[in-house]
C-alpha positions in Angstrom: 85.3 -47.1 -48.2 84.0 -49.6 -45.7 81.1 -51.7 -46.9 78.9 -53.5 -44.3 76.6 -56.2 -45.6 73.8 -57.0 -43.1 70.9 -59.4 -43.8 68.1 -57.5 -41.9 67.3 -54.1 -40.8 67.0 -55.3 -37.1 70.6 -56.4 -37.2 71.7 -53.3 -39.1 70.0 -50.6 -36.9 72.8 -50.5 -34.1 75.4 -50.0 -36.8 73.4 -47.3 -38.6 73.0 -45.5 -35.3 76.6 -45.9 -34.2 78.1 -44.7 -37.5 75.3 -42.1 -38.0 74.5 -43.4 -41.5 71.9 -41.8 -43.7 69.7 -43.6 -46.1 70.7 -43.4 -49.8 67.3 -42.7 -51.5 68.9 -43.4 -55.0 69.2 -47.1 -54.2 66.0 -49.0 -55.2 66.9 -52.8 -55.1 68.5 -52.8 -51.7 68.4 -50.3 -48.7 71.9 -48.6 -48.4 72.8 -46.3 -45.6 76.1 -44.4 -45.6 78.2 -41.5 -44.6 81.5 -40.2 -46.2 83.5 -43.3 -45.3 81.1 -46.2 -44.5 78.2 -47.9 -46.3 75.8 -50.4 -44.9 73.6 -52.5 -47.3 70.6 -54.4 -46.0 70.8 -57.6 -48.0 67.8 -59.5 -47.0 68.2 -63.1 -45.7 69.9 -65.8 -47.8 73.3 -66.3 -49.6 71.9 -65.4 -53.0 70.6 -62.1 -51.7 73.8 -61.4 -49.9 75.8 -62.0 -53.1 73.5 -59.8 -55.1 73.7 -57.0 -52.6 77.5 -57.0 -52.8 77.3 -56.6 -56.5 74.5 -53.8 -56.2 76.7 -52.0 -53.7 79.7 -52.1 -55.8 78.1 -50.8 -58.9 75.8 -48.3 -57.1 78.8 -46.7 -55.1 81.2 -46.0 -57.8 82.6 -49.4 -58.9 85.7 -49.0 -56.8 87.9 -52.1 -56.4 89.8 -53.1 -53.3 87.5 -51.6 -50.8 86.8 -53.1 -47.4 83.9 -55.6 -47.2 82.4 -56.8 -43.8 79.5 -59.2 -43.4 77.9 -58.8 -40.0 75.1 -60.7 -38.5 73.6 -63.1 -36.0 74.5 -66.9 -36.1 73.6 -70.0 -34.2 76.0 -72.6 -32.6 75.5 -75.6 -30.3 77.5 -74.6 -27.2 78.5 -71.0 -27.0 77.0 -68.1 -25.0 74.5 -65.9 -26.6 76.0 -62.4 -27.3 79.6 -63.7 -28.0 81.3 -62.2 -31.1 83.4 -64.3 -33.4 85.5 -63.6 -36.5 85.0 -66.2 -39.2 88.1 -67.8 -40.3 86.6 -70.4 -42.7 83.4 -70.6 -44.6 81.7 -73.8 -45.7 78.8 -73.7 -48.2 76.5 -76.5 -47.1 75.0 -77.1 -50.5 78.1 -76.9 -52.7 80.7 -77.9 -50.2 82.7 -74.9 -51.4 85.3 -73.7 -48.9 86.5 -70.0 -48.4 89.4 -68.9 -46.2 89.3 -65.3 -45.3 92.6 -63.6 -44.2 92.9 -63.6 -40.4 94.3 -60.6 -38.6 96.4 -62.5 -36.0 97.1 -59.6 -33.7 93.4 -58.7 -33.1 92.1 -60.4 -30.0 88.9 -61.9 -31.2 87.9 -65.5 -31.2 87.8 -67.4 -34.5 85.3 -69.9 -35.7 84.3 -71.7 -38.8 81.0 -71.0 -40.3 78.6 -73.2 -42.4 76.2 -71.3 -44.7 72.8 -73.1 -45.2 70.2 -72.2 -47.8 67.4 -72.6 -45.2 67.4 -72.3 -41.3 69.5 -74.9 -39.6 67.5 -76.5 -36.8 70.4 -79.0 -35.8 73.1 -76.8 -34.3 76.6 -78.1 -34.0 80.0 -76.7 -33.0 80.4 -74.6 -36.0 78.6 -71.2 -36.6 75.5 -71.5 -38.6 74.3 -68.7 -40.9 72.6 -68.2 -44.3 74.7 -65.4 -45.8 78.6 -65.8 -45.5 79.4 -68.0 -48.5 77.4 -65.8 -50.9 78.9 -62.6 -49.4 82.4 -63.9 -49.6 82.3 -65.3 -53.1 80.8 -62.2 -54.5 83.0 -59.6 -52.7 86.0 -61.6 -53.8 85.3 -60.4 -57.3 85.8 -56.9 -56.3 88.4 -56.9 -53.5 91.5 -58.7 -52.1 90.6 -61.3 -49.6 92.7 -59.5 -46.9 90.0 -56.9 -47.0 87.0 -59.3 -46.8 85.7 -60.4 -43.4 82.6 -61.9 -41.6 81.7 -61.0 -37.9 79.0 -63.0 -36.2 77.2 -62.6 -32.9 75.7 -65.7 -31.3 71.9 -65.4 -31.2 71.0 -69.0 -30.4 72.4 -72.2 -29.0 71.2 -75.7 -28.0 69.4 -74.5 -24.8 68.3 -71.0 -25.6 67.8 -68.4 -28.3 66.7 -64.7 -28.5 63.3 -63.6 -29.6 63.8 -62.6 -33.3 60.7 -60.7 -33.2 61.9 -58.5 -30.4 63.7 -55.5 -31.9 64.9 -54.2 -28.6 66.6 -57.4 -27.6 68.4 -57.7 -30.9 69.5 -54.1 -30.6 70.9 -54.5 -27.1 72.6 -57.8 -28.0 74.6 -56.1 -30.8 75.1 -52.8 -29.0 77.3 -54.4 -26.4 79.8 -55.4 -29.1 79.7 -52.2 -31.3 83.1 -51.1 -29.8 84.8 -54.4 -30.8 83.3 -54.3 -34.2 84.6 -50.8 -34.7 88.1 -51.6 -33.4 88.1 -54.6 -35.8 87.1 -52.3 -38.7 89.9 -50.0 -37.8 92.5 -52.9 -38.0 91.2 -53.8 -41.5 91.6 -50.1 -42.4 95.2 -50.3 -41.4 95.7 -53.3 -43.7 94.0 -51.3 -46.6 96.3 -48.3 -46.0 99.3 -50.5 -46.3 98.0 -52.2 -49.3 97.2 -48.9 -51.0 100.6 -47.4 -50.2 102.3 -50.5 -51.7 99.9 -50.4 -54.8 100.8 -46.7 -55.3 104.5 -47.4 -55.3 103.9 -50.1 -57.9 101.9 -47.9 -60.1 104.6 -45.3 -60.1 107.2 -48.0 -61.1 104.9 -49.2 -63.9 104.4 -45.7 -65.1 108.1 -44.9 -65.0 108.9 -48.1 -67.0 106.1 -47.3 -69.5 107.6 -43.9 -70.2 111.2 -45.4 -70.6 110.5 -48.7 -72.5 107.4 -47.6 -74.5 105.7 -50.9 -74.4 102.6 -51.9 -76.6 99.3 -52.3 -74.7 100.0 -56.0 -74.3 103.6 -55.5 -73.1 102.3 -53.0 -70.6 100.0 -55.5 -69.2 102.8 -58.1 -68.9 105.2 -55.5 -67.3 102.5 -54.7 -64.8 101.9 -58.3 -63.8 105.5 -59.2 -63.6 106.5 -56.2 -61.6 103.8 -57.1 -59.0 105.2 -60.7 -58.9 108.7 -59.4 -58.4 107.6 -57.0 -55.7 105.7 -59.8 -54.0 108.8 -61.9 -54.0 111.5 -59.4 -53.0 109.4 -56.7 -51.4 111.1 -54.2 -53.6 111.8 -53.5 -57.3 115.4 -53.2 -58.5 115.7 -51.1 -61.6 119.2 -52.3 -62.1 118.0 -55.5 -63.5 116.7 -53.8 -66.5 118.5 -52.7 -69.7 117.1 -49.4 -70.8 118.9 -49.6 -74.1 116.7 -52.5 -75.1 113.0 -52.7 -75.9 110.1 -53.7 -73.6 110.0 -57.3 -74.9 113.7 -57.8 -73.9 113.1 -56.3 -70.5 110.0 -58.4 -69.8 112.2 -61.4 -70.4 114.9 -60.1 -67.8 112.2 -59.6 -65.1 110.7 -63.1 -65.7 114.2 -64.6 -65.5 114.8 -62.9 -62.2 111.5 -64.0 -60.7 112.3 -67.6 -61.8 115.5 -67.8 -59.9 
């Protein structure tokens, strides 16, 4: 499932309409809108609220790990045109100086910018994106998913010489509406990454299950086998059953895999 986290209903409404999302009346703490494939949670403004809304969405919608998470919203910057869409490639938490580095989809033609997350509105715009949600969103969603599947998209709403009227719902709607197709195309690219990840993960689970049946490991040994197989697969992009000795026990074969990884 794809989970959008959006600070306000004004920013969320164009996405709700575009994806034909319906309100989930079972959710009390945060407003959640969804269809079969997409959810959108209105987090309210602020990094703490954004982080809490991610956790709430995760537990409310089935506690499924390695789903797609996209933070979308408006942002300020000193010298870029209002209405321009950016993919965030670095997040800086102003209060803690923590840094977060989302995975960037290099073949998708969308300009990248770093974003500074503040705990209160930033009146002194600079050459980096300025928001109040990204760091909380990213830190929280990283607990539940791989960073390849976690992204922030920001549309410029104010610069050093001009800004939109944040009380004008129609103006906000039209600003976001112009970029809905690009947002959707980006979402589809992340889905492709998820499909590749899922297919690889399925392969690994089959390998682990096969070894479990043959080597009859203890609970701890199964955990170690799982971890080492994933490391081996990451290094060699395959798993070679020939390195194992099925006449020996699980402990012996764990040592064999570890030695191969260390080469």
